[in-house]
C-alpha positions as CSV (number, residue, x, y, z in Angstrom):
1,M,-8.4,215.7,-78.6
2,N,-4.9,216.0,-79.7
3,K,-4.3,214.0,-83.0
4,S,-0.9,212.7,-81.4
5,S,-2.3,211.3,-78.3
6,V,-2.3,207.3,-77.6
7,V,-6.1,207.2,-77.2
8,Y,-6.6,209.3,-80.7
9,K,-4.1,207.0,-82.6
10,V,-5.6,203.6,-80.9
11,S,-9.1,204.7,-81.5
12,T,-8.3,205.6,-85.3
13,Y,-6.5,202.6,-85.9
14,N,-9.2,200.4,-84.0
15,K,-11.9,202.0,-86.1
16,A,-10.2,201.4,-89.3
17,L,-10.2,197.7,-88.2
18,S,-13.8,196.9,-86.7
19,S,-14.8,195.4,-89.9
20,P,-14.1,192.0,-90.5
21,V,-13.4,192.7,-94.3
22,R,-10.6,195.5,-93.6
23,M,-9.2,192.5,-91.5
24,K,-9.2,190.2,-94.2
25,I,-7.9,193.0,-96.6
26,M,-5.0,193.6,-94.1
27,K,-4.2,189.7,-94.2
28,I,-4.0,189.7,-98.0
29,L,-1.9,192.9,-98.1
30,G,0.2,191.1,-95.5
31,S,0.3,188.0,-97.5
32,Y,1.0,189.8,-100.5
33,E,3.9,192.1,-99.0
34,S,6.2,192.2,-101.8
35,T,3.6,192.7,-104.6
36,P,0.8,195.4,-104.5
37,L,-2.0,194.3,-105.3
38,M,-5.0,196.1,-107.5
39,V,-8.5,196.3,-106.0
40,S,-9.6,194.0,-108.6
41,Q,-7.4,191.5,-107.2
42,I,-8.5,191.9,-103.8
43,A,-12.0,191.9,-104.9
44,E,-11.5,188.8,-106.6
45,L,-10.0,187.2,-103.7
46,L,-12.6,188.6,-101.0
47,G,-15.6,187.7,-103.8
48,L,-17.0,191.1,-103.4
49,A,-17.7,194.1,-105.5
50,Q,-14.6,196.5,-106.5
51,P,-16.7,199.6,-105.0
52,T,-17.1,197.8,-101.4
53,V,-13.6,197.0,-101.4
54,S,-12.5,200.5,-102.6
55,K,-14.5,202.0,-99.5
56,H,-12.9,199.7,-97.2
57,L,-9.5,200.5,-98.8
58,Q,-10.3,204.2,-98.3
59,I,-10.7,203.7,-94.5
60,L,-7.8,201.5,-94.3
61,A,-6.0,204.5,-95.9
62,Q,-7.1,207.5,-93.9
63,A,-5.6,205.2,-90.9
64,N,-2.6,204.8,-92.6
65,F,-2.6,201.3,-92.5
66,V,-2.4,201.1,-96.3
67,N,-0.6,203.0,-98.8
68,F,-1.2,203.1,-102.5
69,K,0.4,203.8,-106.0
70,I,-1.5,205.4,-108.9
71,I,-0.3,203.8,-112.0
72,K,-2.5,204.8,-115.2
73,T,-5.7,204.7,-113.9
74,A,-5.4,201.6,-111.6
75,R,-4.4,202.0,-107.9
76,Y,-2.3,199.5,-106.4
77,Y,-2.5,198.8,-102.8
78,R,0.7,197.5,-100.1
79,I,0.0,197.1,-96.2
80,N,1.8,199.9,-94.5
81,K,4.4,198.3,-92.1
82,E,5.3,201.2,-89.8
83,S,1.6,201.6,-88.9
84,V,1.0,198.1,-88.3
85,Q,4.4,198.1,-86.2
86,E,3.1,201.7,-84.2
87,Y,-0.5,200.0,-83.9
88,Y,1.3,196.9,-82.2
89,N,3.4,198.8,-79.8
90,L,0.7,201.1,-78.6
91,I,-1.4,198.1,-77.9
92,Q,1.7,197.3,-75.9
93,S,2.0,199.7,-73.8
94,I,-1.9,200.2,-73.1
95,F,-1.7,196.8,-72.1
96,L,1.0,197.9,-69.9
97,A,-0.6,201.0,-68.8
98,T,-3.9,199.4,-67.5
99,Y,-2.3,198.3,-64.7
100,T,-0.3,201.5,-63.7
101,P,-2.4,203.6,-61.2
102,C,-3.4,207.1,-62.1
103,N,-1.7,210.0,-59.7
104,Y,-3.8,212.6,-61.0
105,N,-7.4,211.0,-60.2
106,Y,-8.1,210.4,-63.9
107,Q,-8.3,214.5,-64.6
108,C,-6.3,214.1,-68.0
109,D,-6.4,218.0,-68.5
110,I,-4.1,218.5,-65.6
111,C,-2.1,215.7,-66.1
112,P,1.7,215.8,-67.7
113,H,1.5,212.6,-69.4
114,S,-2.1,213.3,-70.9
115,E,-0.8,212.5,-74.3
116,T,1.1,209.2,-73.5
117,C,-1.6,208.0,-71.0
118,I,-4.6,205.9,-71.7
């Protein structure tokens, strides 16, 4: 599947957000938008161990929901507003596309719109 397709992007975002812990991390980072946070700060807010939070942050970073900057030995995380906005826009487009009939009998391999269709 093409990594630029709507289906691939939304699936990647949905997988990253499929954990309640990762949803909470997004909320925390969004609440501290102007101040990047270290893993230890996020872990403390969640009451979880740092390795657990690091693993969740890694998944969010792979989906491009969060960015980090390394200073000395610490990673400072912040929310990636552009990716959050893209996800929001994609969800809106999926909502609209759901009610649009398929003119290609659901045969995506022959559809010229397969990259932007759900």
